[in-house]
C-alpha positions, 0 to 999 in steps of 0.5 A, a space after each residue: 468563454 468565461 474566466 474561471 478565476 483563480 480557484 481553477 488555476 490553484 486547483 491544477 497548479 498546486 498538486 504539480 508544485 507539491 509533486 515537484 517538491 516531493 520529487 526534488 526532496 526525494 532525489 536530494 535525500 537519496 543521493 547522499 543518504 546512507 543505506 536505509 536499513 541493514 535488513 533491507 540490504 540483506 533482503 536485496 541480496 537474496 537469490 531470486 527464488 528466495 526473494 519471490 518466496 519472501 514476497 509471496 509470504 508477505 503478500 499473503 499475510 498483508 492480503 489476509 489482514 486486509 481482506 479479513 478486516 474488510 468485513 469489520 469496516 463494512 459493519 462499522 460503516 453500515 451499523 452506524 459505528 463511530 466514524 473516526 474509528 471506522 475511517 482509522 481502520 479503513 486507512 490502516 488497511 490501505 496503509 498496510 498494503 501500501 507499506 508492504 508493496 513499497 518494501 517489496 518494490 525496494 527489494 526488487 521486481 520479482 518480490 513485488 510481483 510475488 507479493 501482488 500474487 500473494 494478495 490476490 491469493 489471500 483475497 480468494 482464500 478469505 472469500 472462500 472461508 468467510 462466505 456466510 450461508 444464504 
């Protein structure tokens, strides 16, 4: 069996060290941290039905933006557009979805599930309204 050297060990060890450091930092930060935002606290006290409705609306809005911008990203990739702008738009699309889902997860499980459902509904709506005739 051949020795794979130092690079393989770093490849598997470095992510574990970074993840461990991130978890340690997060747990130390949240123990003594004051409430994040009064807005978030007020959202956490919503009745379940209102939280689910809020999650559904947030998911619909974020999903509509995400999937509507997909056509532009595809045009930029295939049309030879500026790669920096293309990657920035691509990353912004995913950052929006991640930010919305993290916010909904902080509020609760029902808003998170409703937000995911809203994203799926938005995908179906965007596909239905943007179909080009063959």
